N, C-alpha and C positions, 0 to 999 in steps of 0.2 A: 767593442772596438778595445783592442790592447794600444795600451799608450806604452812607445818605444823611446820616447825622448820625452825630457822635460827642457822646455825654453823657457827659463824665467822672465825674460824681456817681455814676453807675451801676455802675463798677467796683467789684467786691467786694459789693455788695448783694446781699442773701437775697431771691430772688423764688420766689412760689408760683402757680402756672397752674393753673386747671382747666380740662380738655380740653387739654393744654399737646402731645400727643401726633399729633394730625391737624389738617390743616384750617387755618385762620387759628391756634389755638393751637400748630400745630408751628413756624407762621411767627414766633408770639411766642417761643417757646423759643429758635428760632436767633437772635432778634435781641435779644434779652436777652443771649444768650452771648456774642453777638459785642460787646458792650458791656463783656462781663466781667464782668456778675452770676453769681452762683450761682442757680442753675435747679431748681426741684421741680417736678414736675408729678403731677398725677391724670389717670387715665382709666379705661374702664373695659376695652377692648381693647388687648391685648399691643403695647408698644411698644418692645419690645427691638431691633428693627431700626431702629428711628428713635433711640434711644439711641446704638445701636453709629455710626449716620451722624453723630449730633452729634459722640461722641466724636472721629471722624476728621477731622472738620472743623474743632473747635475745641481739640483735644488736652485736654480735660477732659471729665467726662459729666454730663449733666445726671441729678438723682434721678428715678428713675419709680418713682411710688408708685401700685400698681394698685388701682384701688376705684373705689367707685360715690356720686356727690357726693349722693345721694339719700339716702343711708344717714348720717344727720347723724352719729354717733357715728363711723362710718369716717373722714369727712369732715375732720372737728375731728383724731381721729387722727393723719391723715396730714401736717396742717399741722403739728403738734408735732412729729412726727418731722421734718419738713423744716428746722424749728426747730433742733433738736438735732443735725442734721447740719450747718447752714449757718449757724447764728446764728439770731435773733429775725427773723422775716419783716419785711421792709423794706418790700415794695411787695406787692400782693395783686391778682393779676388774674383775675377770675371772668368768662373766656369761655365757657365747655360751656354749649351750650343744645341744645334740639330744636324746629325748625320744623316739625315734622309736620305737613300738610297734614290737614284734616279737614271734614266739615259738620257744621251745626248739630245735624242728628239723630241723628249717630251717636257724639256726646259722651255718655259715662256718667259718674256720678260718681267711678268709679276712675280714670277717662282724665284726667278734669280733674286730680284729685289728682295722677297721676302725671305730666303735662305743668308743671304748677305747681312740682310736687317739682323739678324739673329745672332749670327758667327763674325763680324766684325763689324759693322756700325756701332752695335751696343759695347763694343770693346773701348772703343774711342770716346765715346760720350761718357761713359761711367768714368775713365782717366781724366778727363776734363773737369767733372764734376768733383772732382776732389784734389785735383792739382795745386790751386791756387791755395788752399788753405796748407796743405802738406809742403808747398815753397816757403809760405810766412813762417810756418814752424820750424822749417830746416830740417825735415824728416819725414820718412813714411816711405811704405811699399806697395807697389802695381805689381802682380801677379795674372798674366794672362794666360790663358788655356789656349795651348795650338795643340799640335797631333802629329804623331809621325807617319800620321796616312798622305801627309805630300812629299813626305822625304822618300817615300816608298815608293812613290809613283803610282799609286794605286787607283784603278778606275772604279765607276759605276757610282762616283758621288763627285763631280767637276766642282761642282759649287763649295763643297764642304772644303774642299785641299785646297781650291785657289783661296779661301777666306783665311785657312790655317797658314798659308805660306805667307800671306799679308799680315795675319796678327805677330808673327815672327818680326817681320821688316817693320812694322809699327812699334812693336815694342823696343826697338834698338834707336829709333827716332825719338820717342818717348824718355828713353834712357839719356841721351845727348843733350835733349832739351831742356831735362829736369834735373842731371844729375848736379848743375853748379850750386843747386839749391838743398843737395842734400836728399833729394829724391830717388830711390832705386826702382826699376821697372824691368822684370824679367820675363819671359815666357816658359811654360813647363810644358813639354810636350809628351803626354802617354803614351803607351805603349796599348795593346789590346787589354783593356782593364774589364773581368768580368762581374758586370754589374748584372742584375736582375734584369733591366731589358736589352742588355747584350744576349743574354741568354736565351729570352723569350723569343728575340728578333732575327739572330743573326749568327749562333753560336751553335752550328750542325759538329758532330763529331768528326767529322772529317776537316772541315774548318779547323776547328780548335787542333787538331794534330797536326795539319800543314804549319799553323802558326808555331807551334812550340817547336817546330822542325828550326823554324829560322830564328828563333832564340838561343841564345848562348847559355842562360840561367834555363834549366826546364821544369820551370815551375809558373803557373799562369799567374798574371797580375790581379788584385785586389785592392778594392778603395782603399787599404790602410798603407798601401805603396804610395798612392800619391798624396795622401793626408802629410806623411811625414817628410816627402818633398817640399809639399807648400808651406808648412811650418819650419823647413829650415830656411826658404827663402823669404819669409814674413820677418824672421829672427834676426837679431843683429849677430847670431852666428855668421849668416853672410854677408856682414856689413860693405863689404868689398866687391860685390860682386852686383852685377848691373849691365843691361844690356845684351843679354846671355839667353839661351835657349837652352834650358837644362833637359834632358830627354831619360825617361823614366819605362824601359820597355822593357828590361830582361836582357837586353842587348841585340835587339833585330837590326838597328842603323846604327852607324858609325858619325860622330861629329867631329871636327877642329881641320 
């Protein structure tokens, strides 16, 4: 990872990331650690090899808390554990998601509930777990990952796009509720970021070419592009930004 900016105020901050052991989440863990932050993350899969990699790179280890974000009690317990180890959470990044493709016909009530639990419910209850301490302290940053998929009107994963539209709306409400106590809440909507998962599952040459044609900037997004935006939203560099949905997509959609 190439560090493109230093946010001095993130040094020593307590950061909690969902899904911080793989894909964009792993890049976020690496990026916050490079800023000197104390990072804890939750993930379902074993991330001990990644923890070892980060320890060798940064000279200290992130706190890996294995668990399932759809288990609300477990999610909130890991947040409490991270706060006990690193101090009350200064920055919450809800990144974990499942953009599983599906047809309309194949969605069952259980499948819908499962996808919304991952892609929306966990975002609210993670924010709930950190809100009171942030309010008491008078500061904090909550960053909820959305997606441009719902802005584009994409088909093929209605549960995912529904959740992402709701994340943006929920973030605006959280910003209104928590703002009087100095807590900032923003959404970040990436475009098509070429993680290994995307390359393995969905990135055909034709699909990549078609998407690049829609972008103003003719370069595919990589995880570092999202890390830089997240660090900015976490830092006091964006101290007067709240209730916003920040798009990082190379110029596919427009906002405002």
